[in-house]
MARZA-46831 format. One record per residue (C-alpha): residue number from 1; residue in one letter; chain; x, y, z. Coordinates in nm, 4 decimals, padded with zeros to 6 digits. Example, Ala and Ser with C-alpha at 12.3 -4.5 7.8 and 13.67 -1.06 7.14 Angstrom:
MARZA-46831
R    k  r  c        c1        c2        c3
R    1  a  A   01.2300  -00.4500   00.7800
R    2  s  A   01.3670  -00.1060   00.7140
//
This chain:
MARZA-46831
R    k  r  c        c1        c2        c3
R    1  x  A  -02.1609  -03.6580   00.0858
R    2  x  A  -01.8217  -03.6261   00.1853
R    3  x  A  -01.7298  -03.4637  -00.1620
R    4  x  A  -01.9770  -03.2146  -00.1273
R    5  x  A  -01.8754  -03.1488   00.2504
R    6  x  A  -01.5014  -03.1301   00.1751
R    7  x  A  -01.5779  -02.9131  -00.1967
R    8  x  A  -01.7982  -02.6361   00.0485
R    9  x  A  -01.4920  -02.6466   00.3294
R   10  x  A  -01.2619  -02.5844   00.0366
R   11  x  A  -01.5003  -02.2952  -00.0413
R   12  x  A  -01.5159  -02.1284   00.2539
R   13  x  A  -01.1479  -02.1679   00.3158
R   14  x  A  -01.0862  -01.9660  -00.0041
R   15  x  A  -01.3392  -01.7025   00.1001
R   16  x  A  -01.2338  -01.6810   00.4509
R   17  x  A  -00.8385  -01.6648   00.3645
R   18  x  A  -00.6753  -01.2963   00.2704
R   19  x  A  -00.6670  -01.2040  -00.0601
R   20  x  A  -00.2827  -01.0930  -00.0368
R   21  x  A  -00.0614  -01.2227   00.2066
R   22  x  A   00.2994  -01.1198   00.2228
R   23  x  A   00.5436  -01.3488   00.4309
R   24  x  A   00.8974  -01.2817   00.5245
R   25  x  A   00.9981  -01.0464   00.2412
R   26  x  A   01.3355  -00.8948   00.1244
R   27  x  A   01.4020  -00.6876  -00.1145
R   28  x  A   01.7728  -00.5518  -00.1404
R   29  x  A   01.9679  -00.3398  -00.3802
R   30  x  A   02.3313  -00.3555  -00.4360
R   31  x  A   02.5515  -00.0200  -00.3952
R   32  x  A   02.9028   00.1105  -00.4239
R   33  x  A   02.8890   00.1083  -00.0345
R   34  x  A   02.7302  -00.2421  -00.0071
R   35  x  A   02.3786  -00.4082   00.0477
R   36  x  A   02.0620  -00.1714   00.0870
R   37  x  A   01.7945  -00.4061   00.2458
R   38  x  A   01.4698  -00.1618   00.1443
R   39  x  A   01.2333  -00.4223   00.2853
R   40  x  A   01.3221  -00.6834   00.5438
R   41  x  A   01.0930  -00.9383   00.6983
R   42  x  A   00.8042  -00.7809   00.6032
R   43  x  A   00.4745  -00.9280   00.6847
R   44  x  A   00.1107  -00.8343   00.6497
R   45  x  A  -00.2219  -01.0057   00.5072
R   46  x  A  -00.4987  -00.7969   00.2993
R   47  x  A  -00.8384  -00.9209   00.3585
R   48  x  A  -01.0954  -00.9617   00.0281
R   49  x  A  -01.3276  -00.6424   00.0170
R   50  x  A  -01.1016  -00.4658   00.2314
R   51  x  A  -00.8723  -00.1447   00.2545
R   52  x  A  -00.5196  -00.1793   00.4016
R   53  x  A  -00.3109   00.1275   00.4655
R   54  x  A   00.0544   00.0795   00.4990
R   55  x  A   00.1773   00.4670   00.6270
R   56  x  A   00.5399   00.5592   00.7328
R   57  x  A   00.8074   00.8283   00.6217
R   58  x  A   00.9871   00.8631   00.2712
R   59  x  A   01.2272   00.6037   00.2155
R   60  x  A   01.0347   00.3536   00.4629
R   61  x  A   01.0052   00.0729   00.2054
R   62  x  A   00.6422   00.1471   00.1072
R   63  x  A   00.6430   00.1791  -00.2357
R   64  x  A   00.9411  -00.0748  -00.2973
R   65  x  A   00.6432  -00.3206  -00.1152
R   66  x  A   00.4541  -00.2245  -00.3817
R   67  x  A   00.7072  -00.2528  -00.6591
R   68  x  A   00.7456  -00.6087  -00.5400
R   69  x  A   00.4403  -00.7357  -00.5142
R   70  x  A   00.4159  -00.6659  -00.8539
R   71  x  A   00.7705  -00.8340  -00.9442
R   72  x  A   00.8689  -00.4638  -01.0684
R   73  x  A   01.1667  -00.4174  -00.8807
R   74  x  A   01.4054  -00.1745  -01.0908
R   75  x  A   01.6879  -00.3725  -01.1713
R   76  x  A   01.9909  -00.4344  -01.0101
R   77  x  A   01.7304  -00.4555  -00.7122
R   78  x  A   01.5776  -00.7760  -00.6286
R   79  x  A   01.3113  -01.0004  -00.4160
R   80  x  A   01.5721  -01.2026  -00.1907
R   81  x  A   01.3479  -01.3928   00.0080
R   82  x  A   00.9861  -01.4586   00.1539
R   83  x  A   00.6536  -01.5282  -00.0212
R   84  x  A   00.3606  -01.3242  -00.1929
R   85  x  A   00.0599  -01.5174  -00.2014
R   86  x  A  -00.2187  -01.3842  -00.3917
R   87  x  A  -00.5690  -01.6039  -00.3612
R   88  x  A  -00.2914  -01.8923  -00.2239
R   89  x  A  -00.0643  -01.9019  -00.5065
R   90  x  A   00.2619  -01.7475  -00.4747
R   91  x  A   00.3542  -01.4499  -00.6879
R   92  x  A   00.7486  -01.5528  -00.6729
R   93  x  A   00.7344  -01.8657  -00.8016
R   94  x  A   00.4880  -01.7528  -01.1516
R   95  x  A   00.6878  -01.7437  -01.4735
R   96  x  A   00.7200  -01.3845  -01.6027
R   97  x  A   00.4415  -01.4669  -01.8628
R   98  x  A   00.2359  -01.5612  -01.5743
R   99  x  A   00.2822  -01.2394  -01.3864
R  100  x  A   00.1797  -01.0717  -01.6911
R  101  x  A  -00.1719  -01.2097  -01.6731
R  102  x  A  -00.2061  -01.0732  -01.3136
R  103  x  A  -00.0470  -00.7334  -01.3515
R  104  x  A  -00.3461  -00.4977  -01.4380
R  105  x  A  -00.5741  -00.7795  -01.4957
R  106  x  A  -00.6023  -00.9641  -01.0693
R  107  x  A  -00.4018  -00.6780  -00.9111
R  108  x  A  -00.3561  -00.2845  -01.0756
R  109  x  A  -00.1602  -00.0177  -00.9444
R  110  x  A  -00.1866   00.3096  -00.9238
R  111  x  A   00.1479   00.4774  -00.9404
R  112  x  A   00.2132   00.8378  -00.7471
R  113  x  A   00.2993   01.0586  -01.0666
R  114  x  A   00.0288   01.0186  -01.3223
R  115  x  A   00.2089   01.2403  -01.5571
R  116  x  A   00.5166   01.0189  -01.5965
R  117  x  A   00.2963   00.7786  -01.6321
R  118  x  A   00.0618   00.8038  -01.8912
R  119  x  A   00.2734   00.8144  -02.2729
R  120  x  A   00.2337   01.1895  -02.3922
R  121  x  A   00.2650   01.0734  -02.7520
R  122  x  A  -00.0914   00.8580  -02.7027
R  123  x  A  -00.4484   00.9445  -02.6386
R  124  x  A  -00.5980   00.8306  -02.2847
R  125  x  A  -00.8126   00.5728  -02.4931
R  126  x  A  -00.5380   00.4255  -02.6249
R  127  x  A  -00.3236   00.3726  -02.3475
R  128  x  A  -00.6276   00.1894  -02.1411
R  129  x  A  -00.7673   00.0229  -02.4451
R  130  x  A  -00.4357  -00.1494  -02.4656
R  131  x  A  -00.4455  -00.2959  -02.1484
R  132  x  A  -00.8334  -00.4374  -02.1972
R  133  x  A  -00.7696  -00.5524  -02.5283
R  134  x  A  -00.4146  -00.7746  -02.3861
R  135  x  A  -00.6156  -00.9095  -02.0799
R  136  x  A  -00.9644  -00.9016  -02.1536
R  137  x  A  -00.9010  -01.0727  -02.5007
R  138  x  A  -01.1653  -00.8068  -02.6886
R  139  x  A  -01.1551  -00.6303  -03.0155
R  140  x  A  -01.1366  -00.2372  -03.0361
R  141  x  A  -01.4533  -00.1154  -03.0884
R  142  x  A  -01.5394  -00.3200  -02.7714
R  143  x  A  -01.2206  -00.2239  -02.5650
R  144  x  A  -01.3016   00.1721  -02.6630
R  145  x  A  -01.6818   00.1164  -02.5801
R  146  x  A  -01.4945  -00.0134  -02.2137
R  147  x  A  -01.2451   00.2504  -02.2022
R  148  x  A  -01.5440   00.5184  -02.2116
R  149  x  A  -01.7506   00.3358  -01.9720
R  150  x  A  -01.4635   00.3447  -01.6921
R  151  x  A  -01.3792   00.6813  -01.7749
R  152  x  A  -01.7270   00.7685  -01.7077
R  153  x  A  -01.7320   00.5457  -01.3941
R  154  x  A  -01.4665   00.7803  -01.2580
R  155  x  A  -01.6354   01.0916  -01.3213
R  156  x  A  -01.4410   01.2483  -01.6388
R  157  x  A  -01.6988   01.4574  -01.7819
R  158  x  A  -01.7984   01.3917  -02.1353
R  159  x  A  -01.5820   01.0575  -02.1465
R  160  x  A  -01.6914   00.9536  -02.5097
R  161  x  A  -01.4985   01.3019  -02.6468
R  162  x  A  -01.2658   01.3099  -02.3985
R  163  x  A  -01.1333   00.9765  -02.4505
R  164  x  A  -00.9249   01.1114  -02.7536
R  165  x  A  -00.7256   01.3822  -02.5464
R  166  x  A  -00.3731   01.3698  -02.4998
R  167  x  A  -00.2300   01.3561  -02.1141
R  168  x  A  -00.1444   01.7245  -02.1450
R  169  x  A  -00.5167   01.8464  -02.2315
R  170  x  A  -00.5896   01.7096  -01.8774
R  171  x  A  -00.5681   01.8494  -01.5477
R  172  x  A  -00.3671   01.6853  -01.2637
R  173  x  A  -00.6816   01.5320  -01.0736
R  174  x  A  -00.8174   01.4661  -01.3907
R  175  x  A  -00.5102   01.2488  -01.5202
R  176  x  A  -00.5388   01.0866  -01.1522
R  177  x  A  -00.9031   01.0270  -01.2614
R  178  x  A  -00.7621   00.8676  -01.5588
R  179  x  A  -00.4753   00.6788  -01.3965
R  180  x  A  -00.7724   00.5431  -01.1619
R  181  x  A  -00.9842   00.4155  -01.4750
R  182  x  A  -00.7159   00.2297  -01.6271
R  183  x  A  -00.6343   00.0466  -01.3417
R  184  x  A  -00.9996  -00.0203  -01.2931
R  185  x  A  -01.0469  -00.1273  -01.6612
R  186  x  A  -01.0180  -00.5308  -01.6442
R  187  x  A  -01.2102  -00.5032  -01.2777
R  188  x  A  -00.8892  -00.5982  -01.0668
R  189  x  A  -00.9235  -00.8019  -00.6914
R  190  x  A  -00.6770  -00.5990  -00.5582
R  191  x  A  -00.5927  -00.2270  -00.6290
R  192  x  A  -00.2688  -00.0862  -00.5167
R  193  x  A  -00.2799   00.2988  -00.4345
R  194  x  A   00.1166   00.4355  -00.4268
R  195  x  A  -00.0006   00.8000  -00.2784
R  196  x  A  -00.2950   00.8503  -00.4789
R  197  x  A  -00.3099   01.2352  -00.3797
R  198  x  A   00.0312   01.3437  -00.3908
R  199  x  A   00.0321   01.6877  -00.5447
R  200  x  A  -00.3121   01.7565  -00.5332
R  201  x  A  -00.4841   02.0432  -00.3882
R  202  x  A  -00.6724   01.9956  -00.0986
R  203  x  A  -01.0135   01.9349  -00.2661
R  204  x  A  -00.9008   01.7839  -00.5266
R  205  x  A  -00.7677   01.4839  -00.2826
R  206  x  A  -01.0767   01.5015  -00.1319
R  207  x  A  -01.2552   01.3742  -00.4631
R  208  x  A  -01.0578   01.1544  -00.5557
R  209  x  A  -01.0556   00.9574  -00.1389
R  210  x  A  -01.4429   00.9488  -00.2328
R  211  x  A  -01.4152   00.8373  -00.6009
R  212  x  A  -01.2004   00.5236  -00.4600
R  213  x  A  -01.4154   00.4697  -00.1486
R  214  x  A  -01.7114   00.4616  -00.3737
R  215  x  A  -01.5862   00.2131  -00.6446
R  216  x  A  -01.3913   00.0054  -00.3797
R  217  x  A  -01.7655  -00.0544  -00.2188
R  218  x  A  -01.9352  -00.0561  -00.5151
R  219  x  A  -01.6864  -00.3542  -00.6779
R  220  x  A  -01.6403  -00.5090  -00.3460
R  221  x  A  -01.2595  -00.4849  -00.4621
R  222  x  A  -00.9694  -00.4819  -00.1775
R  223  x  A  -00.7125  -00.1685  -00.1491
R  224  x  A  -00.3795  -00.1626  -00.0604
R  225  x  A  -00.3594   00.2597  -00.0058
R  226  x  A   00.0091   00.3501   00.0456
R  227  x  A   00.0860   00.7344   00.1837
R  228  x  A   00.2426   00.8810   00.4382
R  229  x  A  -00.0331   01.1132   00.5317
R  230  x  A  -00.2047   00.9863   00.8594
R  231  x  A  -00.5835   01.1986   00.7788
R  232  x  A  -00.5626   00.9580   00.4271
R  233  x  A  -00.5655   00.6317   00.6435
R  234  x  A  -00.8114   00.7511   00.9321
R  235  x  A  -01.1161   00.8490   00.6372
R  236  x  A  -01.0254   00.5810   00.4202
R  237  x  A  -00.8770   00.2374   00.5786
R  238  x  A  -00.9816  -00.0679   00.7809
R  239  x  A  -00.6592  -00.1739   00.9021
R  240  x  A  -00.3156  -00.0015   00.9305
R  241  x  A   00.0085  -00.1396   00.8658
R  242  x  A   00.2688   00.0936   01.0510
R  243  x  A   00.5941   00.0885   00.8487
R  244  x  A   00.9662   00.1491   00.9967
R  245  x  A   01.3292   00.1160   00.8055
R  246  x  A   01.2062  -00.1455   00.5528
R  247  x  A   00.9653  -00.3496   00.8357
R  248  x  A   00.6312  -00.3222   01.0085
R  249  x  A   00.6286  -00.2302   01.3615
R  250  x  A   00.2762  -00.2200   01.4368
R  251  x  A   00.0031  -00.3187   01.2755
R  252  x  A  -00.3787  -00.2736   01.4035
R  253  x  A  -00.7603  -00.1908   01.3187
R  254  x  A  -00.7858   00.1659   01.2247
R  255  x  A  -01.0207   00.3028   01.5126
R  256  x  A  -00.7889   00.0619   01.7553
R  257  x  A  -00.4382   00.2351   01.6043
R  258  x  A  -00.5787   00.6003   01.6309
R  259  x  A  -00.7135   00.5548   01.9862
R  260  x  A  -00.4089   00.3368   02.1168
R  261  x  A  -00.1168   00.3657   01.9400
R  262  x  A   00.1460   00.1489   02.1040
R  263  x  A   00.5111   00.1394   01.9089
R  264  x  A   00.6998   00.4350   02.0134
R  265  x  A   00.7372   00.5326   01.6696
R  266  x  A   00.3513   00.5183   01.5779
R  267  x  A   00.2966   00.7342   01.9052
R  268  x  A   00.5497   00.9962   01.7703
R  269  x  A   00.4032   00.9797   01.4123
R  270  x  A   00.0946   01.0960   01.6205
R  271  x  A   00.2303   01.3288   01.8014
R  272  x  A   00.3967   01.5309   01.4964
R  273  x  A   00.0379   01.5822   01.3595
R  274  x  A  -00.1337   01.9527   01.3616
R  275  x  A  -00.3904   01.9868   01.6168
R  276  x  A  -00.6565   02.2847   01.6886
R  277  x  A  -00.4959   02.5617   01.9188
R  278  x  A  -00.1633   02.4050   01.8736
R  279  x  A   00.1166   02.5775   01.6422
R  280  x  A   00.4159   02.3966   01.7506
R  281  x  A   00.4535   02.0402   01.6297
R  282  x  A   00.6359   01.7632   01.8059
R  283  x  A   00.9133   01.6022   01.5632
R  284  x  A   01.0339   01.2775   01.6149
R  285  x  A   01.4352   01.3234   01.7191
R  286  x  A   01.7341   01.1769   01.5037
R  287  x  A   01.7468   01.0038   01.1642
R  288  x  A   01.6126   00.6641   01.0233
R  289  x  A   01.8848   00.4182   01.0317
R  290  x  A   02.1196   00.3498   00.6878
R  291  x  A   01.9839   00.0775   00.5034
R  292  x  A   02.2793  -00.0414   00.4209
R  293  x  A   02.4052  -00.0493   00.7829
R  294  x  A   02.1508  -00.1240   00.9802
R  295  x  A   02.1346  -00.1791   01.3698
R  296  x  A   02.1223  -00.5452   01.5326
R  297  x  A   01.8441  -00.4549   01.7363
R  298  x  A   01.5542  -00.2614   01.7415
R  299  x  A   01.5762  -00.0405   01.4338
R  300  x  A   01.4051   00.2879   01.5904
R  301  x  A   01.6270   00.2410   01.9147
R  302  x  A   01.8305   00.5668   01.8335
R  303  x  A   01.5091   00.7878   01.8576
R  304  x  A   01.3201   00.6115   02.0868
R  305  x  A   01.2365   00.7421   02.4625
R  306  x  A   01.1830   00.3954   02.5993
R  307  x  A   01.5177   00.2353   02.5027
R  308  x  A   01.6385  -00.0490   02.6795
R  309  x  A   01.9679  -00.2567   02.6579
R  310  x  A   01.7597  -00.5534   02.5286
R  311  x  A   01.6009  -00.3344   02.2686
R  312  x  A   01.9772  -00.3316   02.0887
R  313  x  A   02.0226  -00.7281   02.1364
R  314  x  A   01.8386  -00.8491   01.8708
R  315  x  A   01.5273  -00.7220   01.6100
R  316  x  A   01.1979  -00.7550   01.7931
R  317  x  A   00.9593  -00.9707   01.6512
R  318  x  A   00.6530  -00.8753   01.5382
R  319  x  A   00.3900  -00.9835   01.8384
R  320  x  A   00.0219  -00.9427   01.9460
R  321  x  A   00.0721  -00.6971   02.2445
R  322  x  A  -00.3542  -00.6828   02.2231
R  323  x  A  -00.6069  -00.8300   02.0542
R  324  x  A  -00.5908  -00.8054   01.6873
R  325  x  A  -00.2991  -00.4991   01.7636
R  326  x  A   00.0785  -00.6640   01.7096
R  327  x  A   00.3164  -00.4109   01.7604
R  328  x  A   00.7578  -00.4942   01.7179
R  329  x  A   00.9096  -00.3490   02.0459
R  330  x  A   01.0714  -00.5634   02.2877
R  331  x  A   00.9551  -00.2872   02.6007
R  332  x  A   00.6083  -00.2549   02.4903
R  333  x  A   00.3833  -00.4830   02.6706
R  334  x  A   00.0781  -00.3387   02.5751
R  335  x  A  -00.1893  -00.0961   02.6208
R  336  x  A   00.0097   00.0942   02.8975
R  337  x  A   00.2509   00.2807   02.6638
R  338  x  A   00.4752   00.4744   02.8965
R  339  x  A   00.3231   00.8414   02.9400
R  340  x  A   00.6568   01.0179   02.8246
R  341  x  A   00.5421   00.9066   02.4810
R  342  x  A   00.1827   00.9980   02.4777
R  343  x  A   00.2567   01.3613   02.6392
R  344  x  A   00.5983   01.4353   02.4667
R  345  x  A   00.4213   01.7419   02.3388
//
């Protein structure tokens, strides 16, 4: 009886625990001018079967976060600290051979630019089949059939014949569909989508997002969606983490974040969005800090309308300021964020 109870408790813990949990992640790049800290004290989790959006301006560390999860940080960059727990197992403790069994199999990546990610001298079928043969341990005939199935799943017309085409024979939107098919070919538990709609026209963007949403619901997989587009976040995500200068500054359920943004940076992002009847955008003044010379205190202090002396004393902790709503700010205490920020436009 006790053994059965313990087994049940273990199963429930596994089901209820996050699929992916990042703890204190720090990724650095040595440069001639010093050490650039691209990701610093990063922490978030991706629940099973959900979509987490990571949003922030260019250079905030979003893409490096995705590469860190897969341990694909380009040299001389390296992961200096932290844990990357996938189903409770720290990926940073695995051997390279063990990581190869995770990449593309349990965790798949849809990169930003499908044209540079696809090999121009191989057919798309060969490139999809390679991952299937490697991870699923099947023969060429079965791998080809699986490749046709996933191409059909992502709505590539006449998949059985187009499987032998080369990347240059596909449009930008169709190449992105091929990358999604490649990512889905081994039925991953976590799909990392890094700016999946960049450089696509609005109509194609909507089609790709709808495709990702449908696949996520049908397969029950988790998605880590990296983007700078708040519209995409509002449409796709269950929860959102806002990044600035290498760390998360705000994290909340998506509707809560848009209804009640708390961090001055998040509010600045919201105020910079185009609005009906308002032709003037409100930019966030100033520039992000240098990653080689990060300030001692809050990294948004030099651009913040609410900055106080205590903001510059130490980097604030990421604390819960409202139920399920975490903010990294020494000044903001809760939902009553200063109206100067809300009405700055």
